[in-house]
N, CA, C and O atoms as a Tinker XYZ file with bonds, in Angstrom:
   532  protein
     1  N    171.471000   90.059000  155.046000    73     2
     2  CA   170.454000   89.396000  154.264000    64     1     3
     3  C    169.090000   90.064000  154.479000    63     2     4     5
     4  O    168.250000   90.066000  153.579000    81     3
     5  N    168.876000   90.623000  155.659000    73     3     6
     6  CA   167.610000   91.293000  155.928000    64     5     7
     7  C    167.414000   92.503000  155.018000    63     6     8     9
     8  O    166.293000   92.792000  154.598000    81     7
     9  N    168.506000   93.213000  154.713000    73     7    10
    10  CA   168.403000   94.371000  153.826000    64     9    11
    11  C    167.974000   93.934000  152.425000    63    10    12    13
    12  O    167.128000   94.570000  151.795000    81    11
    13  N    168.565000   92.849000  151.954000    73    11    14
    14  CA   168.179000   92.330000  150.633000    64    13    15
    15  C    166.716000   91.913000  150.617000    63    14    16    17
    16  O    166.004000   92.158000  149.643000    81    15
    17  N    166.266000   91.275000  151.709000    73    15    18
    18  CA   164.874000   90.848000  151.784000    64    17    19
    19  C    163.944000   92.051000  151.783000    63    18    20    21
    20  O    162.889000   92.023000  151.149000    81    19
    21  N    164.330000   93.108000  152.490000    73    19    22
    22  CA   163.506000   94.323000  152.502000    64    21    23
    23  C    163.419000   94.951000  151.113000    63    22    24    25
    24  O    162.365000   95.445000  150.709000    81    23
    25  N    164.532000   94.928000  150.390000    73    23    26
    26  CA   164.530000   95.463000  149.021000    64    25    27
    27  C    163.623000   94.621000  148.135000    63    26    28    29
    28  O    162.826000   95.162000  147.369000    81    27
    29  N    163.740000   93.302000  148.237000    73    27    30
    30  CA   162.877000   92.426000  147.441000    64    29    31
    31  C    161.407000   92.668000  147.784000    63    30    32    33
    32  O    160.561000   92.723000  146.891000    81    31
    33  N    161.106000   92.811000  149.055000    73    31    34
    34  CA   159.730000   93.061000  149.481000    64    33    35
    35  C    159.211000   94.381000  148.910000    63    34    36    37
    36  O    158.066000   94.463000  148.465000    81    35
    37  N    160.053000   95.409000  148.924000    73    35    38
    38  CA   159.654000   96.713000  148.385000    64    37    39
    39  C    159.379000   96.635000  146.889000    63    38    40    41
    40  O    158.409000   97.213000  146.399000    81    39
    41  N    160.230000   95.925000  146.171000    73    39    42
    42  CA   160.036000   95.771000  144.729000    64    41    43
    43  C    158.751000   94.987000  144.452000    63    42    44    45
    44  O    157.994000   95.332000  143.545000    81    43
    45  N    158.508000   93.943000  145.227000    73    43    46
    46  CA   157.286000   93.151000  145.056000    64    45    47
    47  C    156.050000   94.007000  145.322000    63    46    48    49
    48  O    155.055000   93.914000  144.603000    81    47
    49  N    156.119000   94.842000  146.364000    73    47    50
    50  CA   154.992000   95.726000  146.668000    64    49    51
    51  C    154.765000   96.740000  145.552000    63    50    52    53
    52  O    153.621000   97.035000  145.205000    81    51
    53  N    155.846000   97.275000  144.989000    73    51    54
    54  CA   155.731000   98.262000  143.920000    64    53    55
    55  C    155.124000   97.625000  142.666000    63    54    56    57
    56  O    154.283000   98.234000  142.006000    81    55
    57  N    155.540000   96.428000  142.346000    73    55    58
    58  CA   155.033000   95.741000  141.145000    64    57    59
    59  C    153.548000   95.427000  141.282000    63    58    60    61
    60  O    152.776000   95.606000  140.340000    81    59
    61  N    153.154000   94.954000  142.473000    73    59    62
    62  CA   151.766000   94.523000  142.674000    64    61    63
    63  C    150.878000   95.621000  143.263000    63    62    64    65
    64  O    149.676000   95.427000  143.446000    81    63
    65  N    151.480000   96.772000  143.556000    73    63    66
    66  CA   150.747000   97.890000  144.161000    64    65    67
    67  C    150.097000   97.478000  145.487000    63    66    68    69
    68  O    148.962000   97.847000  145.790000    81    67
    69  N    150.857000   96.705000  146.260000    73    67    70
    70  CA   150.400000   96.252000  147.574000    64    69    71
    71  C    150.767000   97.311000  148.616000    63    70    72    73
    72  O    151.819000   97.945000  148.530000    81    71
    73  N    149.892000   97.487000  149.593000    73    71    74
    74  CA   150.159000   98.469000  150.655000    64    73    75
    75  C    151.311000   97.993000  151.542000    63    74    76    77
    76  O    151.583000   96.797000  151.646000    81    75
    77  N    151.971000   98.943000  152.169000    73    75    78
    78  CA   153.155000   98.665000  152.980000    64    77    79
    79  C    152.870000   97.728000  154.155000    63    78    80    81
    80  O    153.741000   96.949000  154.541000    81    79
    81  N    151.680000   97.789000  154.722000    73    79    82
    82  CA   151.378000   97.007000  155.921000    64    81    83
    83  C    150.706000   95.665000  155.619000    63    82    84    85
    84  O    150.387000   94.918000  156.544000    81    83
    85  N    150.489000   95.351000  154.351000    73    83    86
    86  CA   149.940000   94.032000  153.991000    64    85    87
    87  C    151.043000   92.986000  154.096000    63    86    88    89
    88  O    152.224000   93.290000  153.929000    81    87
    89  N    150.639000   91.754000  154.374000    73    87    90
    90  CA   151.614000   90.667000  154.473000    64    89    91
    91  C    152.293000   90.452000  153.127000    63    90    92    93
    92  O    151.663000   90.531000  152.073000    81    91
    93  N    153.594000   90.177000  153.187000    73    91    94
    94  CA   154.373000   90.072000  151.962000    64    93    95
    95  C    154.423000   88.639000  151.409000    63    94    96    97
    96  O    154.582000   88.454000  150.202000    81    95
    97  N    154.291000   87.628000  152.272000    73    95    98
    98  CA   154.398000   86.247000  151.783000    64    97    99
    99  C    153.415000   85.931000  150.661000    63    98   100   101
   100  O    153.819000   85.341000  149.659000    81    99
   101  N    152.149000   86.297000  150.788000    73    99   102
   102  CA   151.230000   86.014000  149.677000    64   101   103
   103  C    151.625000   86.742000  148.387000    63   102   104   105
   104  O    151.382000   86.242000  147.289000    81   103
   105  N    152.230000   87.919000  148.526000    73   103   106
   106  CA   152.662000   88.687000  147.354000    64   105   107
   107  C    153.813000   87.972000  146.653000    63   106   108   109
   108  O    153.801000   87.808000  145.433000    81   107
   109  N    154.818000   87.544000  147.441000    73   107   110
   110  CA   155.948000   86.814000  146.867000    64   109   111
   111  C    155.482000   85.501000  146.242000    63   110   112   113
   112  O    155.969000   85.096000  145.187000    81   111
   113  N    154.540000   84.849000  146.902000    73   111   114
   114  CA   154.005000   83.587000  146.399000    64   113   115
   115  C    153.276000   83.800000  145.075000    63   114   116   117
   116  O    153.416000   83.002000  144.148000    81   115
   117  N    152.505000   84.870000  144.991000    73   115   118
   118  CA   151.768000   85.174000  143.763000    64   117   119
   119  C    152.733000   85.462000  142.608000    63   118   120   121
   120  O    152.495000   85.049000  141.474000    81   119
   121  N    153.814000   86.170000  142.907000    73   119   122
   122  CA   154.829000   86.472000  141.893000    64   121   123
   123  C    155.717000   85.262000  141.578000    63   122   124   125
   124  O    156.480000   85.269000  140.613000    81   123
   125  N    155.599000   84.231000  142.410000    73   123   126
   126  CA   156.415000   83.019000  142.319000    64   125   127
   127  C    157.899000   83.351000  142.503000    63   126   128   129
   128  O    158.766000   82.818000  141.810000    81   127
   129  N    158.162000   84.254000  143.464000    73   127   130
   130  CA   159.521000   84.653000  143.816000    64   129   131
   131  C    159.934000   83.930000  145.085000    63   130   132   133
   132  O    159.164000   83.865000  146.043000    81   131
   133  N    161.124000   83.396000  145.100000    73   131   134
   134  CA   161.673000   82.814000  146.313000    64   133   135
   135  C    162.180000   83.938000  147.218000    63   134   136   137
   136  O    162.755000   84.910000  146.728000    81   135
   137  N    161.972000   83.817000  148.533000    73   135   138
   138  CA   162.598000   84.786000  149.439000    64   137   139
   139  C    164.126000   84.721000  149.278000    63   138   140   141
   140  O    164.652000   83.734000  148.763000    81   139
   141  N    164.823000   85.748000  149.708000    73   139   142
   142  CA   166.263000   85.877000  149.478000    64   141   143
   143  C    167.034000   84.651000  149.970000    63   142   144   145
   144  O    167.909000   84.155000  149.260000    81   143
   145  N    166.730000   84.160000  151.153000    73   143   146
   146  CA   167.457000   83.005000  151.697000    64   145   147
   147  C    167.328000   81.787000  150.779000    63   146   148   149
   148  O    168.318000   81.111000  150.500000    81   147
   149  N    166.113000   81.510000  150.312000    73   147   150
   150  CA   165.906000   80.382000  149.404000    64   149   151
   151  C    166.503000   80.666000  148.024000    63   150   152   153
   152  O    166.949000   79.743000  147.343000    81   151
   153  N    166.514000   81.923000  147.611000    73   151   154
   154  CA   167.117000   82.288000  146.327000    64   153   155
   155  C    168.617000   82.015000  146.346000    63   154   156   157
   156  O    169.179000   81.539000  145.359000    81   155
   157  N    169.256000   82.314000  147.459000    73   155   158
   158  CA   170.686000   82.025000  147.609000    64   157   159
   159  C    170.915000   80.510000  147.584000    63   158   160   161
   160  O    171.859000   80.032000  146.954000    81   159
   161  N    170.049000   79.758000  148.271000    73   159   162
   162  CA   170.154000   78.291000  148.248000    64   161   163
   163  C    169.947000   77.762000  146.831000    63   162   164   165
   164  O    170.610000   76.810000  146.418000    81   163
   165  N    169.024000   78.381000  146.086000    73   163   166
   166  CA   168.762000   77.976000  144.698000    64   165   167
   167  C    170.017000   78.176000  143.849000    63   166   168   169
   168  O    170.441000   77.263000  143.142000    81   167
   169  N    170.603000   79.356000  143.917000    73   167   170
   170  CA   171.798000   79.658000  143.124000    64   169   171
   171  C    172.972000   78.757000  143.525000    63   170   172   173
   172  O    173.711000   78.283000  142.662000    81   171
   173  N    173.143000   78.521000  144.819000    73   171   174
   174  CA   174.229000   77.661000  145.289000    64   173   175
   175  C    174.004000   76.221000  144.846000    63   174   176   177
   176  O    174.931000   75.568000  144.367000    81   175
   177  N    172.779000   75.722000  145.001000    73   175   178
   178  CA   172.456000   74.362000  144.570000    64   177   179
   179  C    172.669000   74.180000  143.083000    63   178   180   181
   180  O    173.171000   73.145000  142.645000    81   179
   181  N    172.292000   75.174000  142.309000    73   179   182
   182  CA   172.480000   75.135000  140.859000    64   181   183
   183  C    173.966000   75.086000  140.505000    63   182   184   185
   184  O    174.370000   74.346000  139.608000    81   183
   185  N    174.767000   75.866000  141.203000    73   183   186
   186  CA   176.203000   75.872000  140.959000    64   185   187
   187  C    176.833000   74.524000  141.323000    63   186   188   189
   188  O    177.716000   74.041000  140.614000    81   187
   189  N    176.384000   73.919000  142.421000    73   187   190
   190  CA   176.885000   72.597000  142.816000    64   189   191
   191  C    176.517000   71.570000  141.751000    63   190   192   193
   192  O    177.361000   70.771000  141.348000    81   191
   193  N    175.264000   71.582000  141.290000    73   191   194
   194  CA   174.817000   70.628000  140.268000    64   193   195
   195  C    175.657000   70.764000  139.000000    63   194   196   197
   196  O    176.152000   69.769000  138.470000    81   195
   197  N    175.817000   71.985000  138.519000    73   195   198
   198  CA   176.592000   72.210000  137.297000    64   197   199
   199  C    178.038000   71.747000  137.464000    63   198   200   201
   200  O    178.610000   71.152000  136.551000    81   199
   201  N    178.622000   72.016000  138.619000    73   199   202
   202  CA   180.005000   71.614000  138.875000    64   201   203
   203  C    180.134000   70.095000  138.940000    63   202   204   205
   204  O    181.079000   69.531000  138.390000    81   203
   205  N    179.198000   69.436000  139.601000    73   203   206
   206  CA   179.252000   67.971000  139.689000    64   205   207
   207  C    179.034000   67.322000  138.320000    63   206   208   209
   208  O    179.651000   66.301000  138.015000    81   207
   209  N    178.172000   67.901000  137.506000    73   207   210
   210  CA   177.875000   67.329000  136.192000    64   209   211
   211  C    179.023000   67.515000  135.207000    63   210   212   213
   212  O    179.340000   66.605000  134.442000    81   211
   213  N    179.644000   68.688000  135.225000    73   211   214
   214  CA   180.666000   68.984000  134.215000    64   213   215
   215  C    182.095000   68.834000  134.732000    63   214   216   217
   216  O    183.031000   68.694000  133.945000    81   215
   217  N    182.264000   68.863000  136.056000    73   215   218
   218  CA   183.604000   68.830000  136.614000    64   217   219
   219  C    184.346000   70.143000  136.442000    63   218   220   221
   220  O    185.548000   70.222000  136.694000    81   219
   221  N    183.631000   71.170000  136.014000    73   219   222
   222  CA   184.236000   72.478000  135.756000    64   221   223
   223  C    183.513000   73.543000  136.568000    63   222   224   225
   224  O    182.320000   73.368000  136.813000    81   223
   225  N    184.105000   74.574000  136.981000    73   223   226
   226  CA   185.540000   74.828000  136.965000    64   225   227
   227  C    186.258000   73.999000  138.026000    63   226   228   229
   228  O    185.672000   73.628000  139.043000    81   227
   229  N    187.494000   73.725000  137.781000    73   227   230
   230  CA   188.294000   72.838000  138.633000    64   229   231
   231  C    188.382000   73.339000  140.081000    63   230   232   233
   232  O    188.340000   72.541000  141.017000    81   231
   233  N    188.504000   74.668000  140.264000    73   231   234
   234  CA   188.637000   75.184000  141.625000    64   233   235
   235  C    187.373000   74.941000  142.450000    63   234   236   237
   236  O    187.462000   74.776000  143.667000    81   235
   237  N    186.192000   74.915000  141.812000    73   235   238
   238  CA   184.965000   74.591000  142.553000    64   237   239
   239  C    184.847000   73.081000  142.747000    63   238   240   241
   240  O    184.440000   72.623000  143.815000    81   239
   241  N    185.197000   72.315000  141.731000    73   239   242
   242  CA   185.126000   70.855000  141.827000    64   241   243
   243  C    185.980000   70.353000  142.987000    63   242   244   245
   244  O    185.606000   69.405000  143.678000    81   243
   245  N    187.132000   70.994000  143.197000    73   243   246
   246  CA   188.024000   70.562000  144.272000    64   245   247
   247  C    187.409000   70.793000  145.659000    63   246   248   249
   248  O    187.867000   70.208000  146.641000    81   247
   249  N    186.380000   71.635000  145.746000    73   247   250
   250  CA   185.718000   71.900000  147.029000    64   249   251
   251  C    184.574000   70.930000  147.309000    63   250   252   253
   252  O    184.038000   70.910000  148.417000    81   251
   253  N    184.195000   70.122000  146.312000    73   251   254
   254  CA   183.063000   69.206000  146.447000    64   253   255
   255  C    183.581000   67.773000  146.474000    63   254   256   257
   256  O    183.910000   67.200000  145.435000    81   255
   257  N    183.648000   67.207000  147.665000    73   255   258
   258  CA   184.219000   65.873000  147.831000    64   257   259
   259  C    183.179000   64.890000  148.336000    63   258   260   261
   260  O    182.394000   65.197000  149.233000    81   259
   261  N    183.185000   63.704000  147.745000    73   259   262
   262  CA   182.312000   62.630000  148.214000    64   261   263
   263  C    182.990000   61.930000  149.385000    63   262   264   265
   264  O    184.215000   61.806000  149.406000    81   263
   265  N    182.200000   61.468000  150.368000    73   263   266
   266  CA   182.812000   60.764000  151.505000    64   265   267
   267  C    183.445000   59.454000  151.058000    63   266   268   269
   268  O    182.993000   58.827000  150.100000    81   267
   269  N    184.484000   59.054000  151.754000    73   267   270
   270  CA   185.141000   57.780000  151.455000    64   269   271
   271  C    184.708000   56.781000  152.517000    63   270   272   273
   272  O    185.075000   56.903000  153.685000    81   271
   273  N    183.919000   55.784000  152.099000    73   271   274
   274  CA   183.410000   54.766000  153.019000    64   273   275
   275  C    184.134000   53.452000  152.776000    63   274   276   277
   276  O    184.507000   53.131000  151.648000    81   275
   277  N    184.322000   52.713000  153.831000    73   275   278
   278  CA   184.916000   51.383000  153.692000    64   277   279
   279  C    183.901000   50.398000  153.142000    63   278   280   281
   280  O    184.258000   49.416000  152.491000    81   279
   281  N    182.652000   50.667000  153.408000    73   279   282
   282  CA   181.592000   49.783000  152.924000    64   281   283
   283  C    180.629000   50.596000  152.081000    63   282   284   285
   284  O    180.603000   51.824000  152.166000    81   283
   285  N    179.851000   49.925000  151.283000    73   283   286
   286  CA   178.923000   50.604000  150.391000    64   285   287
   287  C    177.742000   51.153000  151.189000    63   286   288   289
   288  O    177.180000   50.470000  152.046000    81   287
   289  N    177.377000   52.402000  150.890000    73   287   290
   290  CA   176.175000   52.969000  151.488000    64   289   291
   291  C    175.233000   53.372000  150.378000    63   290   292   293
   292  O    175.646000   53.619000  149.245000    81   291
   293  N    173.975000   53.435000  150.717000    73   291   294
   294  CA   172.965000   53.688000  149.704000    64   293   295
   295  C    173.129000   55.043000  149.031000    63   294   296   297
   296  O    172.932000   55.150000  147.820000    81   295
   297  N    173.483000   56.077000  149.780000    73   295   298
   298  CA   173.560000   57.423000  149.221000    64   297   299
   299  C    175.002000   57.910000  149.070000    63   298   300   301
   300  O    175.238000   59.108000  148.912000    81   299
   301  N    175.958000   56.996000  149.116000    73   299   302
   302  CA   177.365000   57.395000  149.081000    64   301   303
   303  C    177.710000   58.205000  147.842000    63   302   304   305
   304  O    178.541000   59.110000  147.912000    81   303
   305  N    177.096000   57.900000  146.721000    73   303   306
   306  CA   177.451000   58.589000  145.484000    64   305   307
   307  C    176.847000   59.982000  145.379000    63   306   308   309
   308  O    177.330000   60.793000  144.590000    81   307
   309  N    175.810000   60.283000  146.145000    73   307   310
   310  CA   175.156000   61.569000  145.945000    64   309   311
   311  C    175.429000   62.585000  147.053000    63   310   312   313
   312  O    175.242000   63.782000  146.833000    81   311
   313  N    175.860000   62.153000  148.222000    73   311   314
   314  CA   176.127000   63.099000  149.306000    64   313   315
   315  C    177.560000   63.606000  149.238000    63   314   316   317
   316  O    178.436000   62.944000  148.682000    81   315
   317  N    177.790000   64.775000  149.804000    73   315   318
   318  CA   179.110000   65.399000  149.792000    64   317   319
   319  C    179.599000   65.625000  151.217000    63   318   320   321
   320  O    178.801000   65.788000  152.140000    81   319
   321  N    180.909000   65.633000  151.384000    73   319   322
   322  CA   181.513000   65.966000  152.680000    64   321   323
   323  C    181.271000   67.434000  152.983000    63   322   324   325
   324  O    181.414000   68.286000  152.105000    81   323
   325  N    180.902000   67.735000  154.230000    73   323   326
   326  CA   180.752000   69.124000  154.674000    64   325   327
   327  C    181.905000   69.404000  155.638000    63   326   328   329
   328  O    181.931000   68.861000  156.743000    81   327
   329  N    182.859000   70.247000  155.229000    73   327   330
   330  CA   183.990000   70.564000  156.114000    64   329   331
   331  C    183.523000   71.256000  157.395000    63   330   332   333
   332  O    182.543000   72.001000  157.392000    81   331
   333  N    184.227000   71.002000  158.467000    73   331   334
   334  CA   183.917000   71.664000  159.735000    64   333   335
   335  C    184.497000   73.066000  159.741000    63   334   336   337
   336  O    185.574000   73.322000  159.204000    81   335
   337  N    183.754000   73.963000  160.362000    73   335   338
   338  CA   184.237000   75.336000  160.503000    64   337   339
   339  C    183.700000   75.916000  161.797000    63   338   340   341
   340  O    182.627000   75.533000  162.264000    81   339
   341  N    184.439000   76.827000  162.366000    73   339   342
   342  CA   184.041000   77.432000  163.639000    64   341   343
   343  C    183.611000   78.881000  163.502000    63   342   344   345
   344  O    183.204000   79.501000  164.484000    81   343
   345  N    183.697000   79.428000  162.297000    73   343   346
   346  CA   183.387000   80.846000  162.129000    64   345   347
   347  C    182.162000   81.027000  161.242000    63   346   348   349
   348  O    181.837000   80.162000  160.428000    81   347
   349  N    181.493000   82.148000  161.408000    73   347   350
   350  CA   180.340000   82.470000  160.573000    64   349   351
   351  C    180.760000   82.676000  159.129000    63   350   352   353
   352  O    180.047000   82.274000  158.210000    81   351
   353  N    181.908000   83.296000  158.925000    73   351   354
   354  CA   182.413000   83.496000  157.568000    64   353   355
   355  C    182.694000   82.154000  156.916000    63   354   356   357
   356  O    182.386000   81.957000  155.740000    81   355
   357  N    183.269000   81.240000  157.661000    73   355   358
   358  CA   183.552000   79.898000  157.142000    64   357   359
   359  C    182.291000   79.153000  156.748000    63   358   360   361
   360  O    182.297000   78.399000  155.775000    81   359
   361  N    181.209000   79.353000  157.491000    73   359   362
   362  CA   179.935000   78.685000  157.176000    64   361   363
   363  C    179.343000   79.186000  155.875000    63   362   364   365
   364  O    178.588000   78.467000  155.221000    81   363
   365  N    179.677000   80.420000  155.488000    73   363   366
   366  CA   179.146000   80.990000  154.249000    64   365   367
   367  C    179.985000   80.632000  153.032000    63   366   368   369
   368  O    179.555000   80.852000  151.899000    81   367
   369  N    181.182000   80.080000  153.252000    73   367   370
   370  CA   182.072000   79.717000  152.145000    64   369   371
   371  C    181.420000   78.630000  151.286000    63   370   372   373
   372  O    180.715000   77.765000  151.805000    81   371
   373  N    181.655000   78.678000  149.974000    73   371   374
   374  CA   181.077000   77.695000  149.061000    64   373   375
   375  C    181.472000   76.271000  149.446000    63   374   376   377
   376  O    180.673000   75.347000  149.297000    81   375
   377  N    182.691000   76.085000  149.938000    73   375   378
   378  CA   183.163000   74.746000  150.295000    64   377   379
   379  C    182.343000   74.127000  151.425000    63   378   380   381
   380  O    182.317000   72.905000  151.573000    81   379
   381  N    181.672000   74.962000  152.223000    73   379   382
   382  CA   180.823000   74.487000  153.320000    64   381   383
   383  C    179.343000   74.568000  152.931000    63   382   384   385
   384  O    178.606000   73.591000  153.064000    81   383
   385  N    178.915000   75.744000  152.447000    73   383   386
   386  CA   177.489000   75.932000  152.152000    64   385   387
   387  C    177.028000   75.089000  150.964000    63   386   388   389
   388  O    175.899000   74.599000  150.956000    81   387
   389  N    177.889000   74.915000  149.963000    73   387   390
   390  CA   177.515000   74.116000  148.794000    64   389   391
   391  C    177.153000   72.685000  149.159000    63   390   392   393
   392  O    176.044000   72.238000  148.865000    81   391
   393  N    178.084000   71.944000  149.808000    73   391   394
   394  CA   177.753000   70.576000  150.214000    64   393   395
   395  C    176.586000   70.502000  151.217000    63   394   396   397
   396  O    175.789000   69.566000  151.177000    81   395
   397  N    176.496000   71.483000  152.103000    73   395   398
   398  CA   175.413000   71.471000  153.093000    64   397   399
   399  C    174.052000   71.603000  152.403000    63   398   400   401
   400  O    173.117000   70.872000  152.728000    81   399
   401  N    173.945000   72.531000  151.457000    73   399   402
   402  CA   172.692000   72.689000  150.716000    64   401   403
   403  C    172.416000   71.448000  149.878000    63   402   404   405
   404  O    171.288000   70.957000  149.851000    81   403
   405  N    173.441000   70.934000  149.189000    73   403   406
   406  CA   173.287000   69.741000  148.347000    64   405   407
   407  C    172.767000   68.559000  149.165000    63   406   408   409
   408  O    171.826000   67.881000  148.752000    81   407
   409  N    173.374000   68.314000  150.315000    73   407   410
   410  CA   172.987000   67.178000  151.156000    64   409   411
   411  C    171.587000   67.329000  151.725000    63   410   412   413
   412  O    170.946000   66.333000  152.062000    81   411
   413  N    171.101000   68.565000  151.837000    73   411   414
   414  CA   169.759000   68.779000  152.396000    64   413   415
   415  C    168.654000   68.541000  151.365000    63   414   416   417
   416  O    167.478000   68.469000  151.720000    81   415
   417  N    169.027000   68.420000  150.103000    73   415   418
   418  CA   168.021000   68.233000  149.053000    64   417   419
   419  C    167.532000   66.794000  149.018000    63   418   420   421
   420  O    168.303000   65.871000  149.282000    81   419
   421  N    166.254000   66.590000  148.694000    73   419   422
   422  CA   165.752000   65.225000  148.549000    64   421   423
   423  C    166.468000   64.519000  147.396000    63   422   424   425
   424  O    166.920000   65.162000  146.448000    81   423
   425  N    166.566000   63.204000  147.487000    73   423   426
   426  CA   167.232000   62.411000  146.455000    64   425   427
   427  C    166.611000   62.644000  145.085000    63   426   428   429
   428  O    167.323000   62.650000  144.080000    81   427
   429  N    165.306000   62.834000  145.028000    73   427   430
   430  CA   164.626000   63.065000  143.739000    64   429   431
   431  C    165.127000   64.340000  143.068000    63   430   432   433
   432  O    165.150000   64.424000  141.840000    81   431
   433  N    165.521000   65.320000  143.851000    73   431   434
   434  CA   166.058000   66.564000  143.291000    64   433   435
   435  C    167.517000   66.347000  142.887000    63   434   436   437
   436  O    167.917000   66.693000  141.776000    81   435
   437  N    168.309000   65.772000  143.799000    73   435   438
   438  CA   169.736000   65.565000  143.528000    64   437   439
   439  C    169.981000   64.658000  142.329000    63   438   440   441
   440  O    170.974000   64.825000  141.621000    81   439
   441  N    169.095000   63.708000  142.094000    73   439   442
   442  CA   169.331000   62.725000  141.036000    64   441   443
   443  C    168.725000   63.130000  139.695000    63   442   444   445
   444  O    168.583000   62.287000  138.809000    81   443
   445  N    168.371000   64.386000  139.529000    73   443   446
   446  CA   167.839000   64.869000  138.247000    64   445   447
   447  C    168.863000   64.616000  137.148000    63   446   448   449
   448  O    170.067000   64.757000  137.362000    81   447
   449  N    168.366000   64.239000  135.962000    73   447   450
   450  CA   169.290000   63.873000  134.890000    64   449   451
   451  C    169.550000   64.994000  133.890000    63   450   452   453
   452  O    170.300000   64.796000  132.934000    81   451
   453  N    168.950000   66.163000  134.085000    73   451   454
   454  CA   169.238000   67.300000  133.201000    64   453   455
   455  C    169.178000   68.583000  134.021000    63   454   456   457
   456  O    168.553000   68.642000  135.080000    81   455
   457  N    169.839000   69.596000  133.504000    73   455   458
   458  CA   169.850000   70.889000  134.189000    64   457   459
   459  C    168.442000   71.457000  134.318000    63   458   460   461
   460  O    168.081000   72.004000  135.360000    81   459
   461  N    167.650000   71.326000  133.259000    73   459   462
   462  CA   166.280000   71.844000  133.288000    64   461   463
   463  C    165.425000   71.187000  134.355000    63   462   464   465
   464  O    164.698000   71.865000  135.081000    81   463
   465  N    165.512000   69.863000  134.451000    73   463   466
   466  CA   164.701000   69.172000  135.463000    64   465   467
   467  C    165.220000   69.467000  136.866000    63   466   468   469
   468  O    164.430000   69.594000  137.801000    81   467
   469  N    166.549000   69.579000  137.025000    73   467   470
   470  CA   167.095000   69.925000  138.335000    64   469   471
   471  C    166.624000   71.302000  138.767000    63   470   472   473
   472  O    166.176000   71.486000  139.899000    81   471
   473  N    166.726000   72.271000  137.864000    73   471   474
   474  CA   166.323000   73.645000  138.168000    64   473   475
   475  C    164.850000   73.691000  138.599000    63   474   476   477
   476  O    164.502000   74.338000  139.587000    81   475
   477  N    164.007000   73.005000  137.852000    73   475   478
   478  CA   162.574000   72.989000  138.148000    64   477   479
   479  C    162.283000   72.324000  139.495000    63   478   480   481
   480  O    161.537000   72.857000  140.316000    81   479
   481  N    162.881000   71.155000  139.706000    73   479   482
   482  CA   162.656000   70.429000  140.966000    64   481   483
   483  C    163.200000   71.201000  142.163000    63   482   484   485
   484  O    162.583000   71.227000  143.228000    81   483
   485  N    164.364000   71.831000  141.979000    73   483   486
   486  CA   164.967000   72.597000  143.070000    64   485   487
   487  C    164.087000   73.788000  143.447000    63   486   488   489
   488  O    163.850000   74.037000  144.628000    81   487
   489  N    163.609000   74.516000  142.453000    73   487   490
   490  CA   162.772000   75.684000  142.748000    64   489   491
   491  C    161.468000   75.242000  143.418000    63   490   492   493
   492  O    161.007000   75.885000  144.361000    81   491
   493  N    160.877000   74.152000  142.937000    73   491   494
   494  CA   159.649000   73.638000  143.552000    64   493   495
   495  C    159.895000   73.249000  145.001000    63   494   496   497
   496  O    159.098000   73.576000  145.880000    81   495
   497  N    160.993000   72.555000  145.250000    73   495   498
   498  CA   161.333000   72.133000  146.619000    64   497   499
   499  C    161.510000   73.351000  147.532000    63   498   500   501
   500  O    160.939000   73.399000  148.622000    81   499
   501  N    162.295000   74.328000  147.089000    73   499   502
   502  CA   162.543000   75.513000  147.913000    64   501   503
   503  C    161.280000   76.356000  148.079000    63   502   504   505
   504  O    161.075000   76.967000  149.129000    81   503
   505  N    160.445000   76.392000  147.060000    73   503   506
   506  CA   159.191000   77.134000  147.135000    64   505   507
   507  C    158.277000   76.510000  148.200000    63   506   508   509
   508  O    157.620000   77.221000  148.960000    81   507
   509  N    158.246000   75.182000  148.242000    73   507   510
   510  CA   157.427000   74.496000  149.250000    64   509   511
   511  C    157.956000   74.742000  150.656000    63   510   512   513
   512  O    157.180000   74.829000  151.608000    81   511
   513  N    159.276000   74.856000  150.792000    73   511   514
   514  CA   159.854000   75.166000  152.112000    64   513   515
   515  C    159.502000   76.588000  152.530000    63   514   516   517
   516  O    159.189000   76.839000  153.693000    81   515
   517  N    159.553000   77.511000  151.583000    73   515   518
   518  CA   159.290000   78.918000  151.898000    64   517   519
   519  C    157.812000   79.185000  152.155000    63   518   520   521
   520  O    157.452000   79.994000  153.010000    81   519
   521  N    156.955000   78.485000  151.394000    73   519   522
   522  CA   155.512000   78.711000  151.480000    64   521   523
   523  C    154.783000   77.377000  151.678000    63   522   524   525
   524  O    154.179000   76.854000  150.741000    81   523
   525  N    154.841000   76.828000  152.901000    73   523   526
   526  CA   154.172000   75.549000  153.139000    64   525   527
   527  C    152.664000   75.662000  152.914000    63   526   528   529
   528  O    152.065000   76.703000  153.183000    81   527
   529  N    152.056000   74.576000  152.416000    73   527   530
   530  CA   150.605000   74.633000  152.153000    64   529   531
   531  C    149.780000   74.739000  153.404000    63   530   532
   532  O    148.553000   74.795000  153.331000    81   531
């Protein structure tokens, strides 16, 4: 992931004609680009939202399971089960990373009623995490 971040930083510097030794965060912020880690979370979160909304494709839907509670909980309908894994490769699998990213989102983001509003809220949320005020 560090290599991808370095490539993104180089492209941002080339576009803005920023010197190599200047800080990159203000440059990425000015371009309104998410750092690579948040960009991956954005794409994964978007894929989870689309899958939950449409139920398609079936192979991804089967990886996103809601917890089964004996009693009603306030967030039972919006949170997903995160399978346990002991390997780094397993942690990167969609079946683990998708629910983990989804569950980390604020309810206001998860409960968006359209793809456009979800996309906007998700990017704003991740942008605030990457570039705190």
